[in-house]
N, C-alpha and C positions, 0 to 999 in steps of 0.2 A: 442559643444563649438560652438559660433560665430565665422565669421571669416570675416573681413574688405576687400574690395578690395586693401590697401594699405599694408596689411601685407603679401604680396606675389609680391616678387622683381621681374623684369624684369629678370635680370639673370638666375632667376628660372623657369620662365616662358618659355623663349628661349632654357632650357633643356628638354622641353615638345616634343614629335613626331609628335604633330598634325601638318597637315598642316598650320594652322593657323600661328603658332611660324617657323614651319619650311622653310615656302617661304616668309615671309616677310624680307625685306631688314635691315641692321642694319639702327636703330634709327625710323624707322615707329613702330607704333603702329596700329596693326591689328584691323579689328572690325568685325566679322564674325558673320552670325545669328545663336544664340542658340551655342555660344561656351562658354564651361564653365571653367574658371579661377579661381574661386574658391574652394577650397581643397572639396573633397567629405564629405558628414556626414558619420559621425563615422558610424552606421549601413547599409550604402551601401557598406565602406569598408570591414564591417566584413564578408557580404554575397557574396561579392566577392571572399575573402580569403578561405572562406567554398567550394565556386565553384573550387578555383584552387586546393585546399586540395583534392577535388572529382574528380580534371581532368574534370568534368561539363561540357563540353565546345560543345555540340550537341545545335540542335536546338531547342529554347522553342516553347510551340505552340502559333499559332499566335493568337487565343483569350484567353486573361487572365483571363476571365469570370467577376461578376460583380465586383469584388475588386477594380478594378482601376476606375470605374464610381463611386462606393460609398467611395474611400478615397477622388477624386475630388471634389464628393456635399460635403463633411463634410469640406474640406479645403476652398470650395467655400462660405461656409454658415458663415465659422467661418473668414476670414479673410476678405470678402466683401459684406457680407451679402446678398450674390444673392440665388437663387433656382436653382440648376442643377438637371433634372432627370438625374440618373446615367445611365437610358436603352437609354440615347442620346450620350453617351460617346463613341468616336470610339478613337481607339488605332492604332495610325500610326509609320512609321517607321523615318520620319522626318518632320519638320517644312515646308519645301517646297510642301511637299506633302498636307499638310493641307492648304496651301495657291491657292494649286492648286486645291483642293476639293473646296474652299471660291470662287473663280472667276467662277468656273465652274455651282455652285450653285446658285452666286446672277446675274450672267449676263446673 
């Protein structure tokens, strides 16, 4: 099911526990990097429910294997007509680490 930004009320967003919505003063519309205000896809919600039902809260392996790179390569080809080598895809913990690596690499 597709969602639009306008489908979510500010009252609903302000009930969330994220720093973005808990620290913004009334009347402010905070804008953070990579903060998700859209509902999670059902497939993600289902997987999270499965993990909760199993009490599966341990650390996951750092290296997810080729599946992430292959998924990105397929998405990039279908969406943007880009060719991405799955072997060049690196999984990082957050956006800022990615930006840091870009600055280190290109400067």
